[in-house]
C-alpha positions in Angstrom: -50.8 54.2 60.1 -48.2 54.4 57.4 -44.9 56.4 57.5 -46.3 59.3 55.5 -49.2 59.7 57.9 -46.8 59.4 60.9 -44.5 62.0 59.4 -47.4 64.5 58.9 -48.6 64.0 62.5 -45.1 64.4 63.9 -44.4 67.5 61.9 -47.8 69.0 62.8 -47.2 68.4 66.5 -43.7 69.9 66.3 -45.1 72.9 64.5 -47.4 73.5 67.4 -44.4 73.4 69.8 -41.8 75.2 67.7 -43.7 77.2 65.1 -40.7 79.3 64.1 -38.7 76.3 62.8 -38.1 75.5 59.2 -39.3 72.0 58.8 -38.2 71.7 55.2 -34.6 71.4 56.3 -35.2 69.3 59.4 -32.8 66.3 59.4 -34.2 63.0 60.3 -31.2 61.7 62.3 -30.4 64.8 64.4 -31.9 65.1 67.9 -35.0 67.2 67.8 -34.0 68.9 71.1 -30.8 70.2 69.4 -32.2 71.0 66.0 -35.3 72.8 67.2 -33.8 74.1 70.5 -36.5 72.3 72.6 -36.2 72.2 76.3 -37.3 69.3 78.5 -40.8 70.7 78.9 -41.1 71.1 75.1 -40.1 67.5 74.6 -42.6 66.3 77.2 -45.3 68.4 75.5 -44.3 66.8 72.2 -44.7 63.3 73.7 -48.0 64.2 75.2 -49.3 65.7 72.0 -48.2 62.6 70.0 -50.1 60.4 72.5 -53.2 62.6 72.3 -53.2 62.6 68.5 -52.4 58.9 68.0 -53.7 57.3 71.2 -50.4 55.3 71.2 -49.0 54.7 74.7 -45.4 56.1 75.0 -43.8 54.8 78.2 -41.0 56.9 79.6 -38.5 54.1 78.8 -39.3 54.6 75.1 -38.7 58.4 75.0 -35.2 58.0 73.5 -36.8 56.3 70.5 -38.5 59.7 69.8 -35.4 61.9 70.1 -35.1 62.2 66.3 -37.6 62.9 63.5 -36.9 59.5 62.0 -37.2 57.8 65.4 -40.6 59.5 66.1 -41.9 58.6 62.7 -40.8 55.0 63.1 -42.3 54.7 66.6 -45.8 56.0 65.7 -45.8 54.6 62.2 -45.4 51.0 63.2 
């Protein structure tokens, strides 16, 4: 999967969790939990939905790699 496909998936998953957010202004290096006001359950739902969509295993030790938009795109777009 290339980075553009990864970005589309990440944004689509986030839109399902925080539909009110303006994704056009989302910064790639800011923590998603802060920028989108996600709580811990929202973040776990984000991880689960990414796994479901991509079939990529995301062990708990790698969750910090998905804290930002850029990090999530890099992780699943490898």
